[in-house]
C-alpha positions in Angstrom: -0.3 0.1 -0.3 1.1 3.0 -0.8 0.1 6.9 1.0 -2.5 8.8 -1.2 -0.8 11.9 -2.2 -3.9 13.9 -2.5 -4.3 12.9 1.6 -2.4 15.1 4.5 0.1 13.2 6.3 -2.3 13.0 9.3 -4.8 11.1 7.1 -2.6 8.6 5.5 -1.2 7.6 8.7 -5.1 6.9 10.4 -5.8 5.1 7.4 -2.4 2.9 7.2 -2.9 1.9 11.1 -6.5 1.2 10.3 -5.3 -1.3 7.9 -3.2 -2.8 10.5 -6.1 -2.9 12.8 -4.8 -0.3 14.8 -5.7 3.2 15.4 -4.1 6.8 16.7 -5.7 6.1 20.1 -4.0 2.4 20.0 -1.1 3.8 18.9 -0.7 6.4 22.1 -1.8 4.0 24.5 0.7 1.6 23.6 3.6 4.5 23.2 2.2 5.7 26.6 1.2 9.2 25.4 -1.9 11.3 24.6 -4.0 11.1 21.1 -3.0 15.0 21.1 0.5 14.3 21.4 0.9 11.9 18.5 -1.1 14.1 16.5 1.4 16.8 17.2 4.4 14.7 16.5 3.1 13.6 13.1 2.2 17.0 12.0 5.9 18.3 12.5 6.5 15.8 9.5 9.7 14.0 11.3 13.1 15.7 10.9 15.0 14.7 7.9 18.0 12.7 8.7 18.3 14.7 12.0 18.2 13.2 15.4 15.2 12.9 17.0 14.1 12.9 20.8 13.2 9.4 22.2 9.4 10.0 21.3 9.5 11.0 17.9 12.0 7.9 17.5 9.5 5.5 19.1 6.2 6.9 17.0 9.0 6.6 13.7 9.4 3.0 15.0 5.5 2.5 15.6 4.7 4.1 12.5 7.4 2.0 10.5 6.2 -1.7 11.8 2.0 -0.8 12.5 1.4 1.7 9.9 0.8 0.6 6.4 2.8 2.5 3.7 4.6 4.7 6.3 8.3 3.1 5.6 7.9 3.6 2.0 6.7 7.3 2.0 9.6 7.7 4.8 11.8 6.0 2.2 10.2 8.3 -0.8 10.8 11.2 1.3 14.3 10.5 2.7 13.6 10.4 6.4 15.5 8.0 8.6 16.6 7.3 12.0 19.8 8.7 12.9 21.1 7.7 16.0 
């Protein structure tokens, strides 16, 4: 599955999580944070090739595992985790 270029990143993430029987609420619960925090982090569109704060890193990793299309989107937009 590929992200829809006509939708926002947030909408694509919602649909990608839904495709794997997850939601932003479930994601927030799994990461022990709030839904609003997840929305804020994803709206920042992630820093490209820069160090991420720990929660941003966990969100990125979670989406890589549980969001259909996220890994491909990250590769296409040159977004990677830097240790």
